[in-house]
C-alpha positions in Angstrom: 0.0 0.0 -0.1 1.4 3.4 -0.9 0.4 7.2 -1.0 1.6 9.6 -3.6 3.5 12.7 -2.3 0.4 14.4 -3.5 -1.9 13.0 -0.9 0.2 13.4 2.2 2.8 15.1 3.8 4.7 15.5 7.2 4.8 18.7 9.2 7.4 19.1 12.1 8.0 21.7 14.9 11.6 21.6 16.3 14.0 24.0 18.6 17.4 23.3 19.2 17.3 19.5 18.7 19.7 19.4 15.7 21.2 15.8 15.8 17.9 14.4 16.8 16.0 16.2 14.1 18.3 15.1 11.5 17.7 11.4 12.5 14.2 11.8 12.4 14.3 13.4 8.9 16.2 10.5 7.7 14.0 7.9 8.8 11.0 10.0 7.4 12.7 10.3 4.0 13.1 6.7 4.0 9.5 5.7 4.4 7.9 3.9 0.9 5.3 6.8 0.8 8.1 9.4 0.2 6.1 12.0 1.8 7.2 15.6 1.5 8.3 17.2 4.7 8.2 20.8 6.1 10.1 21.7 9.4 9.4 24.9 10.9 12.4 25.5 13.1 11.5 27.8 16.2 14.4 30.0 16.3 17.2 27.1 17.2 20.6 28.6 18.4 22.1 25.1 17.6 22.7 25.7 13.8 19.3 23.3 13.2 18.5 25.5 10.1 21.9 25.2 8.4 22.4 21.6 9.1 19.0 20.7 7.5 19.7 22.7 4.8 23.1 20.9 4.2 21.8 17.2 5.1 18.2 17.4 3.7 17.9 19.9 0.8 14.7 18.3 -0.1 13.1 19.1 2.9 11.1 22.5 3.3 12.5 24.6 5.9 11.1 27.6 7.7 13.7 29.3 9.9 11.1 31.3 12.3 12.4 34.5 13.7 10.6 33.5 17.2 9.6 30.5 18.9 6.3 29.8 18.3 5.8 26.6 20.1 2.8 24.3 18.9 1.6 26.9 16.2 5.1 26.4 14.4 3.2 23.2 13.1 0.4 25.4 11.6 3.2 27.3 9.6 4.8 23.9 8.5 1.5 22.5 7.3 1.1 25.6 5.0 4.0 24.8 3.2 2.8 21.3 2.1 0.5 21.2 -1.0 -1.2 18.1 0.2 -4.9 17.5 1.4 -3.6 15.8 4.4 -1.1 16.5 7.1 0.8 14.1 9.5 2.7 15.7 12.4 5.9 14.2 13.6 7.9 15.9 16.4 11.8 16.1 16.1 12.1 13.0 18.0 9.2 10.9 16.3 8.5 9.3 13.2 6.0 7.0 11.3 5.9 3.3 10.7 6.5 2.4 6.8 3.0 2.1 5.4 1.3 4.2 8.2 0.8 7.2 6.3 -0.5 5.3 3.0 -3.2 3.9 5.5 -4.0 7.3 6.8 -4.5 8.9 3.2 -6.5 5.8 2.2 -9.0 6.0 5.3 -9.3 10.2 4.8 -10.1 9.4 1.1 -12.7 6.8 1.7 -14.2 8.9 4.8 -14.5 12.4 3.9 -16.4 13.3 7.4 -13.2 12.5 9.4 -11.2 15.5 10.1 -8.6 13.8 12.6 -7.1 10.4 12.6 -4.9 9.9 15.9 -2.4 7.1 15.6 -0.9 4.5 18.5 2.3 6.1 19.5 4.7 3.7 20.8 7.3 5.0 23.0 11.1 4.7 23.4 13.3 1.4 22.2 10.6 -0.8 24.4 7.7 0.5 22.1 5.5 0.6 25.4 2.2 2.3 24.4 1.7 6.0 25.1 -0.9 6.3 28.3 -3.0 8.7 26.3 -3.4 6.0 23.3 -4.1 3.5 25.7 -6.8 5.6 27.4 -8.4 6.5 23.9 -8.3 2.8 22.9 -10.7 2.0 25.9 -12.8 5.0 25.2 -16.6 4.5 25.0 -17.7 7.6 23.0 -19.8 7.7 20.1 -20.2 10.2 17.3 -22.0 11.0 14.4 -20.1 8.3 12.3 -20.8 4.5 12.0 -19.0 1.4 12.6 -17.8 1.3 9.2 -15.5 4.1 9.8 -12.1 3.3 11.1 -11.1 3.6 14.8 -13.1 4.4 17.8 -14.5 8.2 18.6 -12.1 10.3 20.6 -11.7 13.9 22.0 -7.9 13.7 22.4 -4.7 12.7 20.5 -1.0 12.8 20.6 0.3 15.5 18.2 3.2 13.5 17.0 0.9 10.7 16.1 -1.9 12.6 14.2 -2.9 13.0 10.7 -5.4 15.9 9.9 -7.6 16.7 7.0 -6.1 20.3 5.8 -9.6 21.6 5.2 -10.6 20.7 8.9 -7.3 21.9 10.5 -7.5 25.3 8.8 -11.3 25.9 9.3 -10.6 25.6 13.4 -7.6 27.6 13.0 -5.0 24.9 13.9 -3.2 24.7 17.1 -3.5 27.9 19.0 -0.3 30.0 19.5 -0.7 31.1 22.7 -0.7 27.2 24.0 3.1 26.5 23.3 3.7 22.8 23.9 1.7 20.9 26.4 -1.4 19.7 26.3 -2.3 21.8 23.1 -4.1 18.7 21.5 -7.4 18.8 23.8 -8.7 22.4 22.2 -8.0 21.2 18.8 -9.6 18.1 19.0 -12.9 19.7 20.7 -13.0 22.4 18.4 -12.7 19.7 15.4 -15.7 17.9 17.0 -17.9 20.9 17.5 -17.3 22.0 14.0 -19.0 18.8 12.8 -15.6 16.6 11.9 -14.9 13.2 13.4 -12.1 12.6 15.6 -10.9 8.8 15.7 -8.4 6.8 17.2 -6.9 4.3 14.8 -4.7 1.6 16.2 -3.8 0.6 12.6 -1.7 3.6 12.3 1.8 3.4 13.9 4.2 6.5 15.2 7.3 6.1 17.1 8.2 8.6 19.7 11.7 8.7 21.6 11.1 11.7 24.0 14.2 13.7 25.8 14.4 12.6 29.4 15.6 16.2 30.0 14.7 17.3 33.5 14.5 20.9 32.5 12.0 20.2 29.8 9.7 17.9 31.9 9.6 20.6 34.4 8.5 23.3 32.0 6.1 21.0 30.3 4.3 20.3 33.6 3.3 23.9 34.1 2.3 24.4 30.5 0.2 21.3 30.9 -1.5 22.9 33.7 -1.9 26.3 32.2 -3.4 25.0 29.0 -5.8 22.7 30.7 -7.4 25.7 32.5 -7.4 27.7 29.6 -9.3 24.9 27.5 -11.6 24.4 30.5 -12.5 28.4 30.9 -12.6 28.6 27.0 -15.2 25.7 26.3 -16.7 24.5 29.3 -20.3 25.9 30.5 -20.4 28.2 33.2 -21.4 25.7 35.9 -18.8 23.2 35.1 -15.9 25.7 35.1 -15.1 25.7 38.9 -15.3 21.6 38.9 -13.2 21.8 35.7 -10.4 24.1 37.3 -10.3 22.1 40.5 -9.6 18.9 38.4 -7.0 20.7 36.0 -5.0 21.6 39.4 -5.4 18.3 40.7 -4.0 16.8 37.7 -1.1 18.9 38.0 -0.3 17.8 41.4 0.9 19.6 44.6 4.1 21.8 43.9 5.5 24.7 42.4 5.0 24.0 38.8 1.2 23.6 39.3 1.2 27.0 41.1 3.2 28.5 38.1 0.8 27.0 35.5 -2.0 28.7 37.4 -0.4 31.8 37.7 0.0 31.9 33.7 -3.5 30.8 33.1 -4.8 33.7 35.1 -2.5 36.2 33.1 -4.7 35.0 30.0 -8.1 36.0 31.6 -8.8 39.1 29.4 -8.2 37.3 26.0 -10.2 34.1 27.5 -13.2 36.1 28.6 -13.2 37.9 24.9 -13.0 34.6 23.2 -14.8 32.4 25.5 -17.3 29.9 23.4 -18.7 27.0 25.4 -18.9 23.8 23.2 -22.5 22.3 22.0 -24.0 20.3 24.4 -23.2 17.1 22.4 -19.3 17.8 23.0 -19.9 18.6 26.5 -21.7 15.6 27.3 -18.9 13.5 25.8 -16.5 15.5 27.9 -18.7 14.7 30.9 -18.4 11.1 30.1 -14.9 11.1 29.6 -14.8 12.6 33.1 -16.8 9.9 34.7 -14.7 7.1 33.1 -11.5 8.5 34.5 
């Protein structure tokens, strides 16, 4: 099974991960699908842009003047003239055949806006906990059993394939979220716009994340901030207090949770301007996920 470069491409956001990115690009370029690849470099200081130009001249490179976080994926996606876009991180890649299967599924089912793949982590290939939770999900959607996968309201960014039209309709990744829990808002907005979001374990991505303690600490605070923002933006007023407490509890005791909460509070002016609670059906699905947890 294969997909032509005209059907599906790969978008990557990176920052100061030159050698890891170069290895990932080599893996992606060796795929049988031969996808076009676009890299958005978030103002790296380690020579990433020059190294990509020298080692992988076929890759479309955007050297951004500032760090846009997850929103750099939007810029990379715009560089791909393909109807479908698969996302990779600088430390993740796709199994041979996965992109072809994703393109075929999206061709066959035009109501699907996003397919979430199973993500296998590290040399041992353990299943990402988010994927394990999605596989156990009991949500329903407007699709039927003939559609691939199971309905979900989340995904792991480095294991996602989007329909470009759907992605652009909802604005892609929010530029204010950075990296960490940015997927929740996008998944909910796709569903609210009438697109189906499905987890399809026939698609496999590999993720070998960094174990840097500094990166983990920064991500923890961002996760708390972004979970709070998503709750305040999209939950109905009566659910906001409980959702706020849940986001803080998920962050756990400690400085990073306080840091994330403080950052979230600083966003209240734009949150109040842009707040738009999800339709009842989507809110009901969110409540079901909370009960299952």
